[in-house]
N, C-alpha and C positions, 0 to 999 in steps of 0.2 A: 752831579748825578751821573752814574755810570750808564753808558749805552753800549751794549755789546751783545753778541750772539754766541751762546755756548750750546753746542749740540752733543748729546750723549752723556751729559753729566748726571750721575746718580745722586739724587737728593738725599737718599738715606745714608750716604757715605760720610756726611759731615753734620755735626750737631747744629750748626747755624741754619743750613738749608733744611734739615729734618723738621724744624719747627713749622715750616710752611706746608707740610703734608696735610695738616689739619685744615688749612685754608682751602685747599683744593676740594676737600670733602664736605665743605660747608654747603655747597650747592648754589653758589651765586649770591650770597647775602653777607659774607663776612670779610673782615680784613684783619691784618696783624702787623704790628710794628715792633721790631726788635730793639734791644739795647745795642750800643756799639760793642763790637767784638772783632777779633782778627778774622779775616776771611780764610777759607780753606786753602786757597792757592798761595797765600803769602801772609805769614803771621805778623809781618810788620805793617800791614795795611788794616786799619780799623774802619769798619763800615756799618752803617745802620740800614737795614732793608725794611721796606714797607710793601705790602702786597694786598690785592683784593682778589676775590674769587670771581670767575666768570661763569655764565650759565652753562657752558659746555664742559665744565669740569676742569678747565684750565685756570690759569691765574695770570694777572698782570702785575709785574714787580718792578719797583724803582729802588735803586741803591744810592745812599748818600755817604760820601766819605766824611770822616769825623770833622775835618777842618772846614769843609763846606757847610756842614750842618751847624757847627758851633758859630760860624760867622753869621748865619741867619739869626741864631738866638742872641748873639752878642749885640747885634744891631738893635734888637728890641729891648734887651735887659739893661744895657749900659745907660740908655737914655732914662729909663725908669729909676735907676739906682743913683745916678750921678748927684742929684741934689737932695737925696733923701737923708734925713738926720736921725740919729739915735739919741734921744734926750735933747739937750740944748746944744751941745757942742760935739756930740759923737757923730759917727759917719758909717757908711757902708763901704766895704771893700769886696770886690769879686775877683777870684783867682781861678784859673783853670786847673786841671788835674796835675799839671807840672809845676804849679806854684808861680805861674806868670800872671801878673796883675792885668785884669781885663778892664776894670773900672775902679777909680778911687778919686776923691776930691782933690788930692794933691798933685795930680797930673803925672803919675808914675806908670801909666799904661804901657805894657810891654816889658817892664822890669820884673825881676824876681821879687817875691814878697819879702825876702830878707833885706832888701834895700830900704824898706820902710818899717820893718818890724824886727824887734830884738826880743826873742823869747827863749826860755829853756826848752830844749828839744823834747824832754819828757812831758812838759806841760801841755804841748800841743796834741798829745794823745787824748786829752779831755775835750769835751764840747765847750766848757767854760774854763778860762784860764787867764793869767795876767801876762801882759807883754808891753814892751815899749813901742808905741806906734807914733811915728813922726817924732821920736825922742820924747814922747810924753807917756808916763805910766798910765796904762788903760786896762780895763776889764774887756775881755774878748769872748765872744760866743759865736760859734759857726754851725751851719747846717750844710749838708751835701745834697745837691740836686742836679741830676743829669751830668755828673762828672765835674761840676763847678762847686767851689767853696764860696759860700756867701757868709762873710764875716761881719758881725756887728761890733762896733768899737765904742766904748763909753769911757771917757777919762775918769781915772780914780778920784780925782779931786771933785768932780761933779757927783760921783756916786756917794762920796762921803758927806757931801752937803745935803744929800737927799734925806728927808726926815722920816720917810716911811719906806718899808721894804716893798710896798706895792708899787711905788714909783719906779723902783729898780726893776721889778718884774715886768711892769708895763713897758718899760723901755725895750727890754729884750723880746717882748711879744711882737714888736715891730719886725724883728728878724723873721719870726715864724710867719707873720702876715706876708712879708715880702717873699719868703720861700714859697708860699702858696701862689702868690702872684707870678713868680717865676715858673712854677709848674703849669699855671693856666696858660701862660705864653707858649710854653712848650707844647701842650696839647692842642692849642689853637693852630700852631704851625703844622703839627702832625695832621690835624683835621683838614687843613688847606691842601696838604700834599695828597691825602687820600681822595678828597673831592676832585682835585685836578686829574688824578688817575681815572676816576669815573668819567670825567668829561672827555678825556682823550679816548678812553675805551668806547664810549658811545659813538664818537666820530669815526673811530676805526671800524666799528661794526657796520656803520652805514657805507663806508668805503668798500669794505669786504663784500657787502651786499650789491655792489655795482654802482652806487651813487658817487661818481667821481667829482661831483660839484661841491661836495662837503669841504669846508675849510676848518682846520683845527686852529683854535684861537685861545690857547691857555697861556697867559703871560704874567703870572703872579711872581715869577722869579726867573733868573737867567737860564736855569736848567730847563724849565718848561718852555720858555721862549725858544730855546735852541731845538728842543724836541718837536715843538709845533712847526717850526720852520722846516725841519728835516722831513717831517711827514708831508707837509704841503708841497715841498719841492719834489719829493718822490712821486706824489700823485700827479703833479703837473708833468713830470717827465713821462709817467705812464700814459697820460692822456695824449701826449705828443707822439709817443711810439704807436699807440692805437690808431691815431689819425693817419700817421704815415703808413702803417700797415694796411689800413682800409683803402687808402688812396692807391697803394701799390697793387692790392688785390683787384680793385676796380679796373686799374689799367691793364692788368694781366687778363682779366675777364674780357675786356674789350678786344685784346689781341686774339684770345681764344675764340670769341664769337666771330671775329672777322675771318679767322682761319676756317671755322666751321661753315660759315656762309659761302666762302669761296669754293668749298667742295660741292656745293649744290649748283645745278645748271641755272644760269641767270641771263642768258642771251636769248631773246625772243624776236622773231620766230627762230627756233633752234635749228630747223632744217629748211633753209630758204628755197632749196630746189624742190621740196615736197609741197605740192598743191592739193593733194588728196585729203589731207587732214590738218588740223590746227591743234596746237597744244600750248597751254600757258600755266605757270605755277608761281606761287608767291607764299612767303612765310609772314607770320605776324611776329614782329620782333619782340623779344622779352629782354629784361635786364640781364638775366643769367643765361648761360649756354644750357642747352638741353639735348634731348635725343630725337626730336621730330625730324624727319627728313623725307625728301622725295627724290626721284631720279627717273630718267627716261633716256633711251638710246636705241639706235637702229641696229637690229640684229642682222639684217640684210636689206636689200633695196625695197623689199615688199613687206617687211615685218618690223614693227616697233614694239618695244617693251617699256612699260611704265609701272611705277610702284609708289605707294604712299605708306609710310611706316612711322612707328612711334616706339622709342626705347623707354623702358620703365626708369623712373628716377630723373634727377636733374643734375646740373653741374658738369664739371669736367669729366667725371667717370662715365656719365651717360653719353657725352659728346664723343668720347673715345670709342665706346662700344658701338655707337651709331656709325662711325667711320668704318669700323671693322665689319659690321653687318652689311653696310652698303657695298663695300668692296667684294665681300664674299658672294653676295647674291648676284652682283653683276658678272663676276667671273664664272659662276655656274650657268647663268643665262647665255653668255657668249660662247659657252662650250656646245650649245645646241641641244641641251637636255630638255625633255618635256617639262612644262612649267611646274607640275607637281613634284617632279624629281629635283627641280631647282631648289624648292623649299626643303625637301627632305635632306639633301646634301648640305644645304646651308645650315639647317638646324643641327645636324651632326657636328659640323665645324664649330658652330657657336657654343655648343654644349661643352666642348673641350676646354678644360681649365677655366671654366666660368665660376671662379671662386666668389665673385661679387654677387652672384645670384640674380643678375639682371636678365630681362627677357625682352622680346621685340614682338609687337603686333604689326602685321603687314598685310596689305592687299596689293596683289600684283596681277597685271594683265599683259598678254601678248596678242597684239592685233595684226591680222593680215589685212593690209589696207586695200588690197585688190578685191577680196571676197567679203570683207566686213566681219569675218569670223573672229570672235574674241574668246580666248581661253584665259581663265583666271583662277586664282587660288586665294582663299582668305585664311590667314593665320591669326584668328582672334581679333581682327580689326573691325572698325566701324563700317557698316554697309554703305556702299557708294549710292549716289543718286543718279538715275538714268532717265533721259528724256528721249522719247521716240517721236520723230516727226513733229507734228503740231500739237502734240498732247502736253501733258504736264510732267514735271519731274516726279519720279517715284523711287522709293528705296528698293534697292536690289538685295533683298534679304534671302540668303541661303544659309544653311547650317555651316558655320565656320569651323576651321580646324583649330588645333592647339597652337599656342603662341610659339614662336621660334626661341630657341635656347632655354626652353622650360624643362624639357625632358628628352633624353636620347631615344632613338628608335621610333619616333613618331612618323606616321605616313600621312600624306595630305591628298585631298580629293580635288581633281580638276573639274571645273565647271565651264560651260560654253554658252555664248550669247552671240547673236548676229546683230550687227549694227548696220543701219542703212544711212544713206546720205541725209545729213541734217540732224542725225542722232547725236546726243551729247552725254558724257559721263563725268560726274563731279566726285573727286576723292578729297578726303579731309581727315583730320585727326580729332580725338576727343577734346583737344584744346578749345574747340568751338562749342561743341554740344554740352560739355561739362563746365563751361564758364559760369560764374555766379555773379550776381549784382549785389548791391548794398543790402537788399532784402533777403539775401541768401537763396535766391531763385536760380535754378538752372536755366541756361539758354535752351537746351534740349533739342531734340530732333524735330519737334513740331514747328518751333520758330524758324529753324534753318530751312525746312521744306517750304514753309509759307513765304519766307523772304525770297528764296530763289525763284519760286513760281511767279511772284509778283514782278521779278526782273529777268525773266527767262529769255527775253528778246535781246538782252545785252550781249555783246561779244565777251569772250573769256577775259580779255585784258581790261574790260570795263567792270565785269561782274565781281572779280576777286577783290579789287580795291574797294568796291562798294560794300562787300561783305566785311572787309576789315574795318571800315568806318563804323558800320552798324554794330559790329562786335565791341568796339571800344566804347561806343555810346551805352550799350547795355552793361558793360563791365563797370562803368563809372557812375551809372545812375540806377534808380529803382524802376524806371519806366519799362513797360513791356515793349518788346520789339517784334 
């Protein structure tokens, strides 16, 4: 069976391939098997093609070289014909199209028919003729089936002894019966080939659908064994490549995540010499890298800037955009610009060449630690929670501005708030409030506010790990938090 790939072949250019155009248009339910004939590329090669139509308008085709196919038929036909008699002492002889003996009771397989038969050349033009077979005058009759000559031989002496013509006719009817048997064997083999194609096609459809655990196991003959093994080997190689690629990607994501986290402040207390305020930050680690970030830095000895932001999207692109946004905002703040101008200039920079269409939500504050005056700007971010004195945390809800990198020319409004000793402010991203549990419930702002107020006496470095644990509990279970 031929296994090869031919791309760009015009099926209408050759008579042999043109027959299969009808198979394609059958719509998934037909098949066609050709007679042996020379192939288009080499007239010295004879091949039989069988094909079935697929549901998508394509077809699956298998080609048998003549010698391979004849060997399969010979294995079945020779055994059936070897001990078969015509009359009492006659026999069956099978020759191929070249006159080479395939089966005979005299053990001449592989020899030319002339070695056991002596007949007038003109007489063999007829279906019934006389010839010397094994040096014995005989009556001969032959039929042609699938390129083979099936010859029935009846010695003349036995025929003359027959008392009725019916016996003579009956003897030669055995040839016809065997011819039908031969055809049945042929069509049986053809059916097996077509059924095996269907089996392989079914397995290939599952593999193409993503099920790489399917094993092709069609082993009726050597060709299909080889094809099954080739497909299974290819699938195993593909699975190995996928596993290696997945492991490599996971490793690269670990490196990317480590690089991303290293860009965020992680040393606490960050300003050991500052006793007028305390600051603490923490991230909830995810498998993939993303765009959430925080930052804080001293602008001078009396002023601290802090920000909490979230880049749209996930993965490496979001992480890269996060690094760009973080760097630009810090550079603008350190230039001493008013906080609303910091966002305005950062927005303009981030909009330049933003072909990915990403944007950033951000809340930033600049606190004068001597006076407690807090100036802040909100660019589409979640409202922070603020605690005054011995009261409870409350959401600081003011009208927010447009997101960063969303549109050029946006102006942002500055807001002010005065913090006193003991006041606290809590910043977060929507990764907490929009988390869902197994019941598809949102964690929401209400649960976050209630949990923080129950634990408002905790220090910052105790409260954030507690929130992280409660977040994971809610994410993994359906219980309310």
